N, C-alpha and C positions, 0 to 999 in steps of 0.2 A: 825346395818347395815345402810348404807347411803340410804336416801330416794331418789328414782329415779323418783318420780312423777313430772309431769310438774308443778303442783301447788306449790311444794316446791322450785321451781327455778325461779318463776316470779319476775322480777326486775323492770318492767315498764308495762304500759298499755296504749293503744291508748285512745283518747277521743272519746266519742260518736259523730258521725257525722249525722246519720239519726236515729231519736228517734224511729219511728215505726219499722224500720228494726231491731234495737237493741232489742226491746221487742219481736219480732217474733223469733229472734235468741235465746234469753234466754229461750223462751218457748220450744224450741227444745231440750234443755239440762237441764231439771229441777233438775236432780239428781246430777249434778256437784257441787263441793264446790263453795261457793260464789265468791271467787277470780278468779276461773277458768271460772265460768259463766259470770262474768263481762268482762273478757278478750275476751271470745268468742263473747259476744254481741257487744262489742265495735269494735272488728275486723270486724265482719259481717256488722256493720253499716257503715263502711267506704268503703266496697268493695263488690259490687254485686256478683262477682265471688266467694268470700269466703262464702257468704250466700248460693249460689247455691250448693257449695260443702257440706256445713253443712246440707242442706235439704236432701241430699242423704246419708251422712255418719255419721249422729249424733250418731247412735247406736254404730258404730265402735269406734268413737272418745271417747265416755264415758268410754269405757274399755281401749283404747290405752293410755290415759293420765296417767295411773298408771306407765307406763314405756315407754316413747315415742321411745327411741332407740330400745328397744326390739320389739316393735310393728312394726317399720319400717323394722327391719331385717326380721321379719316374712313376711312382705309385699313383700319384695324382693324375699324371698324364694318361696312365692306363685306364683310370676310372673314366676320364672324359672320352676316351676312344672306344669304350666297350660297345659291342654290337647289342641291339635290343634283346636278342634271344639269350644272351649270356650276361646281360647287365646286372640282374639281381645278384647272381652268385659272384660276379666279378667285383661288385662294390663291397660285398661282404668279405671277400678275401682281402681286398685292399684295406678295409677297416681293421682286420686282424693284424695285418702287417704294420699298419700305422700305430695301432695300440701297443704292439709288442716293442717296436723300436722306441717310441716315446717313453714308455715305462722304463726301459733299460737306461736310456740317456738321462732320464730324470733321477732314477734311483742311484745311478752311478755318478751323479754330479757333473755330467758332461754338458748338460744344457741348463740354462737359467729358466726360471718360471716363464718368462716371455717366449723363450725358444719353444718350450713345451706347448704352451697354449696356442702359439702361432701354427705349429705343426698340426695340432688337432683341428684348428679352424681351417687351415688350407685344405685339408681333406674333406671337411664338411662342405666347403664351397664347391670343390670338384664333384663330390657325390650329388649335391643338390642340382648342379648344372647338368650333369649327365642324366639324372632322373627326370628333370623337367623337360629337357629336349626330347627324351624318349616319349614322354607323355604327349608333348605337342606334336611330335612326328606322327603319332597315331591319329590325332585329330586332323592333321593336314592331309594325310593319305586318304582319309575317309571324306574329305571335302567339307569338313565341319567348321573350318576356320576361314571365313570369307576373304577371298583375295590374297591368301597367303600360300606360298610354296615352300619347298624344302630349303631354299636359299634363305628364307626368313628365320630359320632356326638360329642363325648367327646371333641375333639379338632377341631370340625367343618371341618374335612377332609382336613386340611391344609390351610383353609381360616382364615384370621385374619381381624378383624375390628379395625382400628386405630381411637381412639378418638382424635380429634384435638381441638385446641382452648381451650375454658373454660372447656369442658368436659374432654379433655386430662389432664388438670391441676387439675381436680377435683374442678373446680371453677364455675360450672354451675350457671347461674342466674335463677331467679324464673320462668320465662316463656321463657326459652332459646330454640333456635334452637340447634340441635346437628350436628356438623360438623364431617363427617366420611370419611375415606379413606378405601376402601375395596380391599385387595390384597389376592392372593393365592400362595401357595408354589408349583411351577410347578414341582419341583423335586419329588413330591409325585406320579407323574404320568408318564407312558411311553410316549415317544414323540408322538407316533401315537394316544394317547388318549388326547393330549393337547387341541385340539379344542372342543371336546365333554365336557371335564371338565370345560373349560372356559365358555362355553355356560350355563352349569348347575349352575356355580357360579354366573353368571350374573343374571339368573332367580331367584336364591335364594336371591340375593341382592335386586332386585326389590321387591320381596315378603316381605322381611324384612322392606324395606322402606315403602311399602304400609301399612303393619300391624301397623307400628308406626305412620304414618302421615295422613292416611286417616281419614276424619271426618265422624263419624257415629252418630247414635242416642245417643251413649254413649260418644261422644266427640272424642278426639284424644289423643295419648300418647305423642309423641314428633314430632315436625316438623324436618325432616331430610334434610341435605344439603350434597350432594355427590360431589360438584363441586371443592373441594380442591385437587382432584386427579390430576395426571399429565395430562396436555393438555385435559381438560374435553370436549372440543368441538369435539374432534375426537376419544376419547378413551371410551370404555364401562365402566359401573359403577363398574366393578371388573376386575382388570388386574393382570397379573403375576408379582411376585416380581422382577424377573430379568428385565422385561421391565421397571418397575418403577425405578429400580436402574440405568439402562442405561440413562433414561430420566434425572434424577437428576444430574448424572455425567456430562452430555453434555449440558443440556439446563436449569438446575435449576436456579432460580432467588433468589435474596436476600429475597423477601417476603416469598418464600417457605422455605428458611433456617429458617427464624423467625418462621414460622408455625410449623416446626418440633421441635422447642424447647419444645413445649407442647405435642408433639405426644406421645400417650400411647397405647400399644396393650391392648384393653379392652375386646375383645371377640374373642374366637376361639383358634387358635394355638398360644398361647402366646409365646412359646419358639421360633417359627419361626419368630414371630413379633419382638422379642428382637434381634434376629440375623440380621434381616433386618435393624433395627435401628443402630446396630453396624456397618454394612456395609456402612450405610449412614453417619456415624459420620464424615468422612473427608469432606463431602459436607457441613454439618451443622456447624461443629466446625473447623474453619481454624486453621492450626498449628501456624500461626503467629498472632500477635495482629492485628485485622481487623478494623482499624479505617476508612476504606473506607465504612464500614457499616453505619457510622453516616450519610454520605451524602445520601445513599440509603434510610435510615429511614426518613430523613428529606423530601426527594422527595415524599415518600409515604404519609407523613403527609399532604403535600401541595396538593397532588393529591386528597386525601380524602376530604379536605376542599373545593377544587374547585368543585369536583363532587357533593358533598352534599350541596354546598352553605353555608358553615359554617364559612366563614371568618368574619371579622369585630369585633367590641368590644363585650364583654360579656353582653348580656341582658337576664334576666331570662325567661320571657315568651317564651315558645317553645324551650328553649335551650336544645341541645342534650347532655345528661349527659355522653354518651358513646363516640361519635365522635367529639363533639364540643370542643371549646377551653377550656383547663383546665380540660378536661373530663377523663374518665376511660382509653380510648385508649391512651391518651397522656402518662399516667403513665406506661402503658404496653409497649409502644414503647420505652420509656426511659429505662425501665428495660431490655427489650430484646436486645436493641442495645448494652448496656454495656455487657450483657451476650455474645453476638456474638463477641464483640471486644476481650474479654479475655478468653472465655470459651474453646477455643482450647488448651490453655496452662494450664488451671486449671479446672479439672473435677468437682470440688465442685460448680462451677458456673452454671453447667448444670441442674439446677432445673427447674421443670415445673411451679411451683407456683410463682405468682407475688410477694406476700408478702415475701416468703422465698428468692426469688431472690434479693429483696431489702436488706434483712438482710445480706445475704452472700456477696453481693457487698460492703456493709458497712464494714463488718468484714475484707474483703480483701483490704480495702482502695481504692476501685475503685470509690466510691462516699462518700461524707462526711456523717458522722453519723447523723448530724442534718437534712440533706436533705433526707436521707433514712427514718428517723422517721417521718418527715413531710409528705412525699409522702405516706407512709404506713397509716398514720392517715387519710389522705384525701381519699385514695383508699377505706378504710373501709367505710367511710362516704358516698362516691359516690355510692358504691355498695349497701349500705343500702337504700338510696333514690331510686336507680334503682329497687330494689325489691318491694318497696312500690308502685311505679308507675305501676308495672306489676301485682300486686295483685288485682288491682281494677277490671280489666276486662280480666285477663289472656291474655293480649296483649303483643306482643314482641315489647315493646316500651321503649325508653330511654329519651323521651321528657318531659321536665317540663311542668306543666299546662300552658295554655294560658289565662285562666280565673281566676278571684279572687275566685270564688266558688270552683273550683278544687284545687286551692292553699290552700284554707281552709281545704279541704278534706285531702290533703297531710300533712298539719300541724297537723291535728287530728291524723293521723296515726303515726306521729313522736312525738306526745304529746308535741308540741311546739307552741308558739305564731306564727302566720303567718308571721308577720314582722321580728321576730327573725329568723325564718327559712329562709326567703329570704336573710337577711343580712349574715347569716352563709353560705348559698349556694354561694352567690356572692364572699364572702371572700375566700372560699375554691377554687372555680374555678379560681379566679384571681391569687391566690398564686401558684397553680399548673401550670397555664399557664406561669407565670413569671419565675418560676424555670426551667421548661422544655425548654422554649424558650431561656433562658440564656445558657443552655447546648448546644443546637444546634447552637446558634448564635456564641458561643465562637470558634467554628471550622470554621466560615465563616468570622470573622472579619479580616479586612486588618491590618497587623501589622504596627506600626509606624516605619519609616525608616529614615535614614540620609545619605544614600549612594550617594546622589547627590554631596557630597563633593569629590568624586573620579570618574573619567571617565575611564571605563574599555574598553579594546580592543574589539571593536564591531565585529571584524572578528571571535573572539572566541565565543561570544554570538550568532552570526548568525548561527553557525553550530550546535547549540544544538538541534533545531527541527528535525534534521536528525538522532539523536541518538535513539537507540531501545526503551529506556524508555519513549521517548516523541512522539513516532509515533502514539500511540492511542489517540483519541480525548479526552478521559477522563483524561489520564495521562498528556497530554499537558495542559488541562484546570486547573487541580489542581496545576501543576508546575507553571503555569502562575501567580497564586495567591501567590505561595510560593517564587518565584524568587526574589522579592524585599527584602524579609527578608534575604535570603542567601547572596545577593549582599551587603546588609548593613553589615552583619557580616564580609564579606571579606574586605569591605572598612575600617573597624575598625582595621584590623590586621596590623602588622608592615610592611609587604610587600604585598599589595593588589594584584598586578599583578602576583606575584609569587603564591599567594594563588589561584587566578583565574585559572591559568594553572593546578595547582594541582587538583582543583575541576573539571575542564574540563576532566581530566584523569579519575577521579572517575565516573563522569556522563557518559562518553563514555563506560565505562565497565559495566554499570548497565543494566541488561537485561530487566527489567520491572520496572515501577515506581509508579503505582497507590497506592499500599499498603504503600510503604516508604513515598511517598509524602503526603498521607493522615495522616500518623503517625506524620510527621514533622509539618503539618498544625495544628493538634490537640495538639501538644506538642512543642511549639516554642523553648523551652529551649534546645531541642535536636539540633537545628541549630548551636548553639555555639560549641557543642561537635563534630558535623559533620565537621565543618570548621576546628576545632582544629586538628582533626584526619587527614583530607586530606592534610592540609598544613604542618603537621609535619612528618607523617609516611606514606610514599608511600606503604609500605608493608601492614600496617593495613588498609589503604584506599582501596587497591586492594582486600583485603580479604572482606572488608565491601561491596564493590560494587557487589561482587558475593554472599554475604550472608547477605543482608540487614536485614534479620529477626533477627539477633543478637541484633538489636536495641530494640527489644521487652524487653529484659532483663533489659534495662536501666530504664524503667518505670514499671518494674514488682514488685517493692516494696522493694527489698532487695539488689539492685545492689550496693549500697554504704554502706552496712552493714558490720559487721565483717566477716572475712574469716571463713567458717565453719569448716575447717580442713578435713583431709583425711577420717576419719571414717564417718563423716556426709555426705561428698560428695558421698561416696560409698553407703550409705543408701539412699540418694536422687536418685541416678541413678538406684538402685535396684527398688525403688518405681516407677520411671518413666518407666522402662522396663516392670514392672508388668501390666501396662495399655495396653500393646500390646501383642496379641497372636501370630501374624505372625513374623517369624524369620527375614525376610527382613525389616519389619517395625521396628523391634527392633534395627537392625543395623543402619538404617537411623535415628531412634530416638536417638541413642547414639551419632551419629555424630552431630545432631542438639543440643543436650544437652551440649556436650563437647565444641562445638563451642562458645556457649554463655558464658560459664565459662572462656574459653580461651580469649575471647574478653574482658571480665570483668577484667582479670588480666592485659591485655595490656593497657586498659583505665586507670586503677588505677596507673600503672607505668607512663604512659604518663602524667597524671595529677598531679603526685608527691604525691599521696596518700600512696604509698609504695615505698621502694627503690628496687634496682635491686636484692639484696640478698633475700629479702622477696619474690619478684616476682619469683625468680628461685625456691624457695621452693614450692610456690603455683603451678607453672607449673608442678613440679614433683608430687605433691600430686594429681593434677588433672589426670595426666597420670596413676598414680597407681590406682586411683579410677576407671578409665575406665577399666583397666586390671582386677581389682578385681570383677567388676560387669559383664563384658562381657565374661570373661573366663568360668564361669558356664553356661552361655547361649549357648556358642559355644559347650561346652562339651555335654550339654543336647540335642542340635540339632543333633550333630554327633551320639549320642547314639541311637537316634530313628532309625537309619539304622543299625548301627554296634554293638549295645549293649553298656552297661556302660564300663568305663575304666577298663581294666583288672588289678588286683592287687590293689596296693595302689594309683593308679592314677598318676598324673603328676603335677609338679609345674613350674611356670615361675620364672626364676632367672634373676633379673634385673642386668645389667652390666653397666659399665661406669657411666655417669651422672644420669641415671635412678636408678641404684643401690645406688649411693651416695646421691640421693635425691635432686639434683640441676639441673634443665633444663633451657634452654633458650626458647624463643618463637618458634623457628624453629627446635628444637632438634629432631633427630631420637631417637627411643627407641632401645637400645642395650639389647638383652636378649637371654637367653637359655631356652630350655624346657627339663626338667629332669624327667624321669618316673621310676617307680618301678613296674614291672609286678608281682613281688613276685612269680616267677616260673610258672605263667600261660602263656600258649603258644598261645592261641587263644581267641578272644573276643566272647561273647555270644550275638547274635543279629540276625536280619533277614538276614543280610549279614555279617557273621563273617569274621574277618581279623586276620592274624597273628599279634602277639603283636607288633613287631617292625614296621610293616606296619601301624597298627592301630595308634600308637602314632605319626608316621611321617605324616600321613594324617590329624590327629587331629591338629598337629602343623600347617600344611599348611592351614587348615580351619581357624585357629586363625589368621594367617598372612593375609589371604584373608579378614576376617572380619574387620581387622584393616586398610588395605591398599586399598581395592577395591574402585574405584571411582564411588560410587553410586550417586543417585540423590542429596544427601546432601554432596557430596564430599567424601574425605577419612578422617580417624581419624589421623593416624600417619604413617610415614615410619618406617619400622622395619629393624633392622640390626642384623643378626645372625652370623656375621663372627667371633665372638669370641668363637664360639663353638669348641670343640675338632676337630682337623684336618681342621679347617676353612671351606671354601666353599666346600671342598672335602668330608667332613664328613656328617653324617645324620643330619637332622634338629632337631631330638629329640634324646637325649642321655639317655641310661639307667643309673640308679644310680650306678650300679657296674662299668660300663664303665667309667663314669665320675670320680669316685673315683680312679680307676686304672690309668686312663690317667693322672690325676692331680698329683698323687703321684709318677708315674714312668716315664712318657713320656713328661710331659708339659715343655715348654720352660720357661725361666725366664720371658719373657714378658707376658706369660699367667698367671703366678702367680702374676705379677704386676697388671694385670687386675682383678684378683680375689680379690685383696684388696678392691675393690669398689663394689663387688657383694653382693646382698641381695635378698632373696626370696620375691616376690611380692604377689603371690597368689597360692593357692593349698592346698591340705590336710595338716593339721597341723603336723601330725606325719612324713610325708615325708619332709615337710619344715624343721623340726628339724633335720632330718637325713642329709639333704644337708648342713645346717648350721654347723653341727658337723664336717663334712668332711672339710669344709672351715676352721673352727677353728683349726682342726688338722694340716692342711697344713700351715696356716699362724701363728699358735701359737708358732712355733719353729723358732728361728732366722735363716735366710738364710745366706749362705756364703757371707760375705761382699764384698770381692774382685770380686767374680763372678757376683754379682748383679750390682755393680757399673760399672764394665767393660761392661756388657751387656747394661746398660743405656747409656754409652758413645757411643757404636755402634749404638744404636737406634737414638740418637741425630744426629749422623753423617748422617744416612740414611734419616732422616726427613729433615735435612738441605739441602741435595743434591736434594731432591724431590721438595722442595717448599721454596721459599723465601717470606718473608712478603712484602706487598705492601707499607707499611709506618707505622708510629706510630699508626694510627687508626685500623690497622689490628692486633688485639691483641691476636689472637688465636695461630697461629703457628709461631715459630721463637725462637731464643735464648733468654732466660729470659722472655718469654711470657707464656701465660696460659698453653698450653700443655706441655711446657718444665718444668714448676714448678710442674704440676700435676705428671709428670713422676718421677721427683726427689722425691716428697713427697711419692709416692707409693713405691719407692725404700727404703725410710726411714722406712716405715711401715713394709715392708717385712724383712728388716735387723733387725729391732727392735722386730719382732715377736708379734706385737700388734694386727694385724687384723683390725686396725682402718680404717674406710672408709673416714673420713673427711681429707681434705688436711692439715689443721692446725695440726691435730693429727699426720699425717705422717711427717710433718716438725719437730714437737716436738720429734718424735722418732729419726729422723736424728740428731737432736741436742743432744739427750740423748746418742746416739751411738758415739758422738764425731766427726761426719762428718762435722757439721757446728757449728758455735758459736751462742750464744743467740742473739746478734745483727743481725747476718746474717739470723737467723730464722725470726726475726721481719721484716727484709727487704723483704725476700721472701714472707712472709705472706701478707704484705701490697701491694706488687706488684701484687700478685695473686688476691687480692680483687679488685684492680683497673682494672686488665685485665678482670676479670670475669664480673665486672660491665659494662665495655665497650662492651664486647661481647653481653651481655644480652640486653643492650640498642640498640646496632647496629642492632641486629636481629629484634627488634621491628620497627626500622626505615626502614630497607630494607633487602631483602633476598640476595642482592648483596653486593659487597665490599663497604665499606664506602668511599665516595669521598668528601673531603672538598669543592671542587669546585662546585659540583652539589647538595650538600646536601640541600641547601635552608636555609634561616635564621631561620625558625621555628625549623627545625631539628637540626641546630647547637645550638640554644638556649637550646633545650631539652637536647642535649648531654652534654653541659657545665654544665647545672644545675645538671644532674645526677652525673657528675664527680666532681662537686664542683670547677669548674674553671670559670674564667671571660670570656675567649674567646678561640677560637680554637688554635691559635698559642701558647698560654701559655700551653694549654692542651697537644699539641703535644710535646712541649719541655719537660714537666714533664714526659710524658710517655717514651720518648726516654731515658732520664736519668735513669728512673726506670728499663727499660728493660736492659740497659747496666749493672747496678749494680747487678741485679739478675743474668744475664748471667755470670758475672765474678765470683760470689759466686758459682754457679753450676759447672762452668768449673774448678775452683780451687778444688772443692770437689771431682771431678771425676778423675779417672786415665786416662792418655793419652793413646791412642791406640799405639801399636807397630808400628814403622815406616813403615814396610812392609804392615801391615793391613790398616794403614791410607791411603796408596797410593791406 
């Protein structure tokens, strides 16, 4: 069995500082093993406070050293079980014992920093709990807490004490104040009892604070600070959770956000406390990367320095190890600022502990691994020195000695030579200061620019201050420092004035600027990307101006990594949605998540990292992932009212480009919902519905979930016109009706559409049944003449309805995208292949003798060009492409994607390709009878 004694774990020992005190201390513990007696004597010789503790608790210590951890657990339990009449003295005795044991384990190297701070925190939790329950018991006995009895003391009648700061993080220092926020759950009480309950909780809080902090003949337990609560100048020491939540939502400041990083429900109704923190999460953890927090943190640092007079170079005598340059607070600010920046996107960063925070930030590549290791090492060293300083007189001090004598004392406690200690302290403080200062300074440095080489139109620049994003003083200030960098980027572009107008349009549409401007200031490389986007793609720029948070993804670590694929995307979105319990937040979260991935695809295509064909597959996989993750969420939400889906449930059948797995940046999603009630007529729920109504409303709920313009916009437009009977038919179709209609009533065009259909999401057995029906219908060769004649009629109707605007209008027109798709679907239908891919349909047409092999290759090449053009054009603009107004950057992008040197050459090549394809299709199709053609 492992030896748990303190003696077995001693790895170091202080040097004796005061010989007579050392002898007196050793005499108090004559029965201890020599190595323990030496530790006790040396420790007491350096610290009068430890000597005073030893004089009172020597007998307890001699037994407790056999198993320090168990002794302190028992000490905490004793605190919790103390009777009210002996509570005050009992807690003070427990504090003495805890302080003595932790000091010896710390000075002897038996415990790590985490062990020491955890032991201190555990006793603080136990003492707070005992003191609060005693205060509440007094109120309950007097009948002052409406509806509450002694049994309600288990969860403190709905009151919760939040440990803040170091106590919240379980990082208490040796002689620490404890920062507490006391709230109560007002929902536990009738409205008429609210004021009486609040009064009782206030009195119990004051009693708790007094029990802990009043100085008696036995000393004190912990100095308590209740000033971190909302607006402490005007609010009582305990307030309702609802009032606190309203305050933070409307008036909360950055320092309060930082404070809540470490907040922990320590005593009382822990469940209510966790729910409060969950409600406060949007306040603390912003959904977008919050680089504006850097300036806030820097301002706080400067304010502390000015208030405490801690500026100037590092000199050791009297230096504040906590608040001074290179001190503990610097490391905590550094860590918390980075946590605030990215913690809204990554829950793993929301750790309370400083050292854990540094480690996770390093693992997530938010800070360099060597910087994290350096800061962690110095943080441990700083905290160790801090503890030694406080052990001397139990003073809440962080100040290094001012005299040589006291520096010698500290050196004895550290078992170091005095000069070596000084050199080590100065080196560590300077290293921390330089590293932290470089981090904050990097966001304030003025970039080197060369834009003087170009004079921009001042009338454009002069109107910028009137734009919404620049109306706030802070937004204008940050942009003022960012502006030279952006103008420099624009000056270096091929057409600076053209780029300026494009950027002007982007800036005009930006509703707010502080967060985006802070992001660009902290990450100058994003300026190149921003200028590239606004100069090249008006559509992407317009999207970016309304959704600037998508820039978060660019620096999120994996923006330029390999595409994860549909299965991984679905998994990621499932995990993202699992973090939200509220349905509306899940819908908004899906929009935010999908927008970032959609933006990533567009940027990759814009920058030439992928081609249009790859982008189209990625757009389709993203849409399918959204459907696969969101459909179960909508079904579950709908089921809470109307019961689970009757029978086998429903599937979403993707049609058109969604079914074929190739989308453009602006594609609608064509789909059908097919259900199988399996003979069940009514759902089972709080509000049962007839089966047909159930699935119709479920489908409508899904459409709403996808298309509703929520705070984060909409996901996709949905098109269900391909369902049986078109817009006149029900939005959800039963499996039996779908099969009957497709086999007995469907028009040829509906079977043509079915060639591209594929089940996207839904129960596996029902999905197989739908795919079987599709295979049955398409697996048999359709009448050749009938299909080709119908295609001829469809081509005539399309031509009569719309004419192409020119060669760059590649979607609709003879020999263009839609025309070739229709012909390929006909080939698949005639060939009975059921193939979804266009090339497979063309191959089927060639196999059926409808076209020759060279003609197949021509159609395939033209289709690829037309699809590439459509995909690229949708990235540039949602409107028709116009060579005259496209801009040079847009034209260069289009030519690069299409593999041409210039637009005239591209237009000529496209014109020839369309003509060749149109002739092939026209030759292959039968002519309409003269009467019908008229």
